[in-house]
N, C-alpha and C positions, 0 to 999 in steps of 0.2 A: 238652175236648172230651170227651164221655160215654162213657165206656169203664167196665167193670166186669169184671175180667179180661182177658180175650181177646173178650169181646166189645165190639163198637163200634155204637153208633147213629146215625143221620147224618138231616137232613130238610134237602133238597135245593130248589131251585129252579132248572130250565134245566141241570142236573147240577152245581150246585155248589150248596156245603153253606151253610148260614145260619150266621153266627154265633153263638155260646153263648157266655150269660151267665150268672154265677149272680147265684141270685134275693134280692132287698137284704131277706129277711126270715126268719126259719127257716121252713122251707118245712112240717117232718113236721106245724105244728098245722093244716095247711089243704089236704091232700090225704089222701084213704083209701088208706090202703096194707093191701096184701095180707098180710103177716106182719111182726114185727119183726125175724123172722132173714133177711129177705131182701133180700139189696144194693139197695139204693134211688142213684139218682145223678135229679137235677132242675135243670134247668138254663130260661132263658126264651130265646127266641129273638125276633127280629123274621121280624114275617109281612109278605107281598107282596100287597096288596091283586087281587084280581079276578086272580093269579095262578097257574097249575099245579104242585104240590109232591109228590114221594113222598118214602118213607120207604128209607134203603139201610141194610140190614145186615152187618154184617161180623167174622164171626168170623174172627179171626188165627191164624195160626203157634200152637201150641203147648198148643193145647185137649186134654184127654183125654175120651172118651167112654168113661166106665165100661160094663161090659156089660150092665147094667140099663135103660138108654137108649139109643138110637140117633139122636135128631131134638131140636130145639132148636124148637120150637113157637113164634114171635113174633107172637102174639098182639094186635093191634091195636086202642086204644079210640081214636076221634075225637068229641071233645068229651061222652066219658063213655060211647059208643055202640061197642057191640063191630061191628066192621066186618068183618074177616079174617084169617086166619093164614097165614101164608108161615113154609116151613118152613127150617129148615137143617139139613142132612143131614146123616151120617156116611161116609154113601158117594160124596158128591161131599166131601167135607172130605180136603185134602193138608198134614195138621199140618205137616211140615217144610219144606212150599214156600212156598206163597203163601195167602194171606185168602182163603174162602170168602167171596162177596159175593152177596148177595141182593136185587133191587129192590123196592117192592113202589109203584105208581103211583097204583095205586086199587084200587074193589073189583070183581070179576068175577064176569059174571050169565051168565044166558043166556035170552034171545028168540027163541021159535019152533025152539028146538033149536040156534041159533048162538053162540057163544062172543064175548059183549061185555066193554066194559072202559070201566067209570065213574070216568073219570081225578078224584083230590081236587086242590081248588080253594080258595084261600083266599078267604074274603066278608069282611062286615064286619056292626058292632054285634052282637054277642052273648057271650058267654063262651067260654069255647075255652083246650082243652088236647088235648095226645097222648100216646098213653101205649101204650109197650109192654111187654108182660110177658112175660116167656121161660120157659118150663116145658120139666121135661124127660120126653119122651115117647117111645114104643116104637112104632114103624111095625109093623099086622098087616096091613094088606093094601092094594091098589092101587085106584082104579078110574077112568075114563075121564069119571064124572060132573063137571059141574060147577057144578052148581045152589050156589046159594047166597042167601042172605038180604038182602046187601046191596042191593039195587037200592030195599029200603022202608029208607035209612038218611036221618035228618033231623039238624039238628041241634036236638036240644030242649032245653026247659026245666031241666030233670032234670039236667045237666049244670051245673048248679051245685053239687051236691054235691061234686062233685070239683075246684071254683074259690071255694070258700066264702073271702070275705072280700077277692077279690081282682078288684079292676075292670078291666077290659079292653074291647075292643074290636072284637074278631078273633070265625069262626069257619070253620067249616069245608064246603063242601058237596061235590056230584058233579056231574061233567060229562054232557050226555046219553051214553047209549049208543056207542060205537063200536066195528068191528068189532076182534077182537083173537085170536091162536091161542089157540086151547083148551087147557087144562092138566091134569093129572090129577088127580087128589084121590087124597089120602093117608090111609087113617084108622089113626086110632094111639089108645094107649091111657094116660094118663098115668100118670106114676109120682111121687106124691110128692102134696101138697095146696098146697104152697106153690111159689108160682114161684122158680128162679133167679135174678132181677134184673127189676126195675123201669128202665123209662126213663121219665121225664115231664116232657112240653117242655112248656111254656106258651107262648103267644105273642101279641106284640102288634105294633099298629102301634109306628114309630119313635117316632112321637109319644106314646106312648103310657109307650114305656121310657124315655124322657128323663124323664116328668114324676115315674113312679116311682123317679131315680135311680137305672135298672140301667145307662142310659147319658149320657155329659155332654152338655149343650147345645146344640146348636152356633154356634158363634163365629162373629162377623159376619165374613164371608170380607174381607182385605182387597185392596182394589182393584190389578190387574192394572197400572194406571201407576203407584202409589207401592210396589210391593214391584220390591226390585233385577233386575234384568233376567238374571241370571245362573244367577237362582233359578227362571227361567218357566225350565217344558216347551215341546216344540216346539210342541204344541197350542196352549196358553197364549200363546205371542211369537205364533201365527198368528193368533191373538182380539184380541191388543192390535192389531198391526200394521193388521187390519179396522177397527176401531174407529179407530185415527188416520188410517184413509184415509174413512171415513164423513167424521167430524171436518173433516177436509180439503175433502172435497167439497161438503160442508154450508156450509163458509166462502166458498168460489168462489159457489156460489151465492146466496150471504146479497149478497156483492160486488157480483154481478151484479145484483142485483137493488136496492140501491144505487145504483149507478150507473143505474139503468135510471131510478130514480127520479127521480134526481138530473138527468137527461137533460130528462125529461118536465117537471118543474120550470124547469126555465131555458127552455126552448119556451115553456110559458105565459106566462111572463114576456112574452118576444120577445112572443108573439103579444097581450097586454097591451098591452106599448107602442107597437105598428106600430097598433090600432084606438084608441088615446090621440090618438096624432096626425093619423089620418084623420079622428075629431070636430075637431079642431083646427082643421084646414084647412078643413071645413065649416061654424065657426059664425064665422071670422075674418072681418070686415066689410071690402067693397070698397072702394079708393079713388077718390073722385070725380073726375071724367076735370078736366081745366081748361078755364077757356073761354078763347078764344082773344083778346087781347087785343087792342082797337081801334088802329089802327097811322095815328097822326099824324103827315102830312109836312109838314117845314117847307121851305120853300122860299128855300134859302139865296142865291140866283142873281139879281141887280137886272137890272135890267130895263135 
């Protein structure tokens, strides 16, 4: 898990956190870090092509807000581009009871005075990373204005500087704007120049994660027919039964076809036999009628 002290960051798809993996090599050589004194954690995650995702920020019980700051500003960079700064605020935090959770689903913009949300979405074929820099800040005042430059977000080639030496195949885009509840904007002052923590997620497709040995290659699955019946789940048993029924039905059809073919062949033989007999009858020579022999009458009576 990506946790630094009581701070935890997760990338989710359909409200489910994506699995996190350790990087295959030394990450600090490939990532531009804010400071040597900043706590940094880096993970690989599996992107889900063409799926929306969000960033979940958790502040677990036990964190202490000193007097000089009362908010943790979580600046989110997508593919090296600044997007939005959600806040973990002391006034919402109950340190002895439960975690404070904030979820950022995309970039909030204004269109014709209406609040709109452009959701984060995984795309393909580009350099990619999600970085959350957590700064200590002090709230100065509140505003109802939600204007932001998030609508200009793109995935530029300049993001290569944050992914130097890493081959990848995904990037993030934004959905078309959709209506959302307007949020207030808090104006803050940063305390100190260095972030408290950095969370960096490099995201790749599953195929790429296997190629760079982050996760093992998928073994060839054992056919259900070759596995012990007691090891099969209910769904697998149903699938196996369906397969067997399909084979049986196919066998029945094949048997019926063979029988039909045999019957047709036999019928053809009978027809040919009858035809041959008729031909023999037609060419058989007719017997000549015997001529009546001349009858000689011998008179055996004497006069």
